N, C-alpha and C positions, 0 to 999 in steps of 0.2 A: 608544416603545421597543421595538427587537426583542430577543426574547430566543429563544437559540439554545441545544438542550438537545444535550449528546453526553453517552451514557454508556458509559464504558468499565470494566467490573466494580465497582471502589469509589469513582466518581466522576463528579458530576454536574455539569455547566459550564452556568453562566448568564451569557451577556453582554449588559452594559451599553454597550456600544462606542459606540451612537449617541446617548448622551445627552449635551448641551453642559453643561457644569458651570462653567464659568470664571466668567458671570455670579452665580453662586450664592454663590460661595467668601466675598464680603465680607458678605453677609447672615448665612451661617452663622458666621462668625467674630464678627461684630459681635453677632448673636443671643445666641451663647454669652456673651461677656463681660457684656453687659448683664444677663444672670439673673444671673450670678455676683456681680455688683456690688448688683444688688436683694437678695439674698441675703445677703452678708455681713454686714450688722448685726444681721439677725434669727437668724442659725445658733446652733443649741438652742433656741430658744423653742419652747416646747411649742404644738401646735394649738389646742389651748383658751386659752393667750394668744393667740395670732393671732387666733381667729375674734372675741374680744372688739375685738381692735386691730389687723387686718389692715394689712399693708405695702400700699401704695398707689401707691409712686412710690420712686425711687433716695432714699436719706436716705444718713446719715452715723454713724459711732461706734459705739453699741451695743457688740455683744457684744466687738471686738478695739479699741473707740476710733479706728477708722479716718475720714477724712474720704469725703464723699460722690463716688462713682466708683470707689474702691477695689476693686479685685478680689483674688483668693486664689491659692492654689497650682494651683486646677483651672485657671485661665486661663494662669497662668507656664509651668505644664508644658504645654498644648495649644499655646503660643506655640513653647516650644522644638522640639516635635516638628513643628510646621507651616514653620517657619525652616528647619528642617533638611532636610525634604521639597523647600525652594525650589532644593538644588540635588541632587535624587534622593533615593534611599533608601539609609542608611548608620546601622546601628545604633550603629557606635562614636561616630558623629557625635551620635545623640539621646542616647546615654550622657553624652559630655561636657558637653551643652548641659543635661541633669539636673545633673549635678552642679555646674556653674556655677552654676546657678539655686539651690539648696539652700546652697552655701559661699560665693557672691560676690553672692548677690542680684540674678543675670542675670534680665531679664525680670520683675522684680518692678514692682509699682506704684509704690513710692517707696523701693527699696532695701532694704526689709524684709521679712524673709521669715517667714510665720504660718502657724499652722493646718496644718502638714504631719501627714498620719497618720503611724503609727509602723512599719507597714509599708514604706511608701515611702522612709520615714528609713531605715529598715536596709539596704532594697535598692540606694537610692543610694550609702549609704556601702561596699557589698559590691560595686559598680561600679568603685571604687578598684582592687579586687584580682584580680577575675575575669577572665581571659584572655577566656571570652568572655561578652557583656553578657548575652545569654539567660538564663545560670545564676546571676545574682544577684537574680530574684525568687523569693519564698518559693513553696513548694509546700505549704504546710500548709494546711489547712482552715480553721485559726482566722483565717489571713490573707486572707479574702476580702472585703476592704473595697473600695470603690468607687476606689481610686485610681488603677486603669488606665482604667477604664469613661469617667473625667471627663475624660482629656485624649486620648481616641483619635478623634475626630471628624476630623482634618485628613487621615486616611489614605483618607477617601472621594474625595479628587481624585486621590491616585495610582491607588487600587485599582480605579477603575470599568472598565478595560482588561484585567482580569485574569479569569480562570475563577474559580469559588468556591473550589475547591479552592487554587489559587493563594492568593486573597485568605484564606480561612482561616489559610494558612500563615505569612503576613504579619502578619495579626493577632495571632495567637500569638506570635510572637516581639517584638512591640511590646507588648504585654501582659507577656510574662515578664521585661522588664527591673526592672520591681516587683512584679508578680504573676503567678505563674507556675501556681497552681491552676486545672485545668479549667475550674471554675465561672468565676471571672474573666475567662477566656478566653473561655469558650464566651457571658457576657454581652457582651463586646465585639466578638465575630463577631455576634451578633444585633442587637447597635446599628448596626454597620456595615452589615449587609445591609439593615434596616429604612431606613436614611438613604440607602441606593442605590435601594432601591423608592420613597420618598419625591421622589425628584428627577425621577419621571415621571409619578407618581399624580396623579390628579384629585382624589383626598381622603385623608387621613391612614387614613382606615378601609380604603381600599383598599390601601393601602402596608402595612398593619400586615398584613391577610389574606393578601396575597402574599409577605409575609416568610414567613410561617408556612408558609404550601405549599412553596414552592421549599427552605427550611432543613430542613423536615422530610424532603423527600426524600433531602436531602443527608446529614443525619445517620443516616438510616435504613441507608443504605447506607457508612457509616462508623463505626467502632466506637471510636473514640477518646473520644468524650464520652458514651458509652452511660449509665453511673451518673451523669450528672448531668441528663441528659433530663428525667427526672420531677421534677425541682425545677423545672423548666421549664414546667410544665403549664399554670398560668395564663396564662401568655403566650401560647404556642404553639396552647393550645385556642382561642384567641379570648374568653376569659371578661373581659378587660379591659375591651372594648366595655362591659359590661352590670353589672360591679362598680360598688359605691358608694362614697363618699369614704372611710367608716368602715371599708372592707374594705383601704386600701392603708395599708402603712408607708412611713415616707420616713425610715430612717434610713441608715448610712453602711455597710450591708450591700448587699454587690453586686445579688444579687437584688432586694432591696427598692427598691433606688436604680433599679433597670431598670425594675421595674414600676410605680413611681410616676411615671418621668418619661414611659412610655409612656401611663400612664393620662392626664395632664394632656393630652397631645396629642391623644388621642380625646376627651376631655370640654372643649375649649375651641374656640372659632371665629376666633381672632384671635391673634397673636404676643404681645399685652398681656395678653389674658384668661389665655393659656396659662403666661407666666412668673410671673405674679402668683397665679395659683393654685397653681403648684409652689413658690413661696416659702412662701404661707400654709397649708401642707401642715405647716410647721412641722419641727423638728431639723435634717436634713441640708439646709438651706434653698438655700444658695449652690449646693452640686452637684446637688441635684435641678432646680434651676431653670436651670443652664448646660448641662447634659444635656439637657435638653428644650427650653430656648432654641435652642440651636445649629439642630437639627432645625426647630423652629418658625419660624427665621429664613430657613431654607431654602425652606420650603413657602408661607411668606406674602410672603418678599421683601424686600429690605432696605427699602423705603418704609414697610413696615407696622411697623417698630420706631421709638417714636416718637424723635424726633430731640432732644428736651430729655434724653433718657435718653442717646442716644448722645454729646452734646455734652459730657457730665459724666464721662466715663471718663477717667479716669488715661490719660497716655501715648496719647491718641487717634490724634496724628499717627503714632506707630511702629506703632499696629496696625493703620491704614490703608494704611501703606507696606507692612508684611507682606503685608496682603491683596492689594495689587496686587500684590507679586511673583508671590506664589503662583496668582494668575490668568495671570498672564504666561508663569509657567512650564507651567500645564497647560491655556491656551486651546486 
């Protein structure tokens, strides 16, 4: 990776243009969905319960009484964004696909919509009436769930050729379709920057520390997120490398979800160990596992994902076709 920095008053530009990403798209998408499917049956289970009876493979039924391989709203919304990006960047198209998903079952595992967060539901209903789709997302602090973070990963393939200033602007727009508070937006920005660094890193720890270094420079030069930066201290000061499991919360609060997903990536040595560790943290099991699983798939590669897990995924042919379309678009 060649990083070129240009500093003009308030902007720092980091370039990832020489990174080849097409071969990593399928790994990222499948890694994401497998993590989701692993977590769906155990969602809301406590950490204590899962310590006694840990998830070891894809199962079925459980919390939502769904068959093995069922994915949740996390994957459905990620698919909507990925499919839209196959035709370029168009917020109105993404908005329409989100509405088709929630109201018509588009990109669901089996035609049934379930486990939709309240903030996401309200925002998608507002998308019907807002002239500008980025005005649909809530700006209230109480609405800082992980509903934007869980679906943002496909932007990596589109954004790698943009400056960090441009990347942050686009991530903000896509997050704001459902979650427009600066905390949710900055969480999405961090995740995308981390994923971009993972593409060319020799270790996940290297990617983590590089992300912190470059993003700190950007945030120091831009005041938009000044009030939120202190809340990201544990992430951005490198503490996640040294924290223990008991220090990590795995709730649906966006900062908890971001911390937990990065922590399991830093404290595992394979795709399988990463997503199982994520699920067995408990609580928001599917979302933590898919957020971590997407990046873990990118880093360890498609072959690292157990084939018998992939084979159980609902709509596997559709998922693979979507990954191929996205690869061809951005190869």
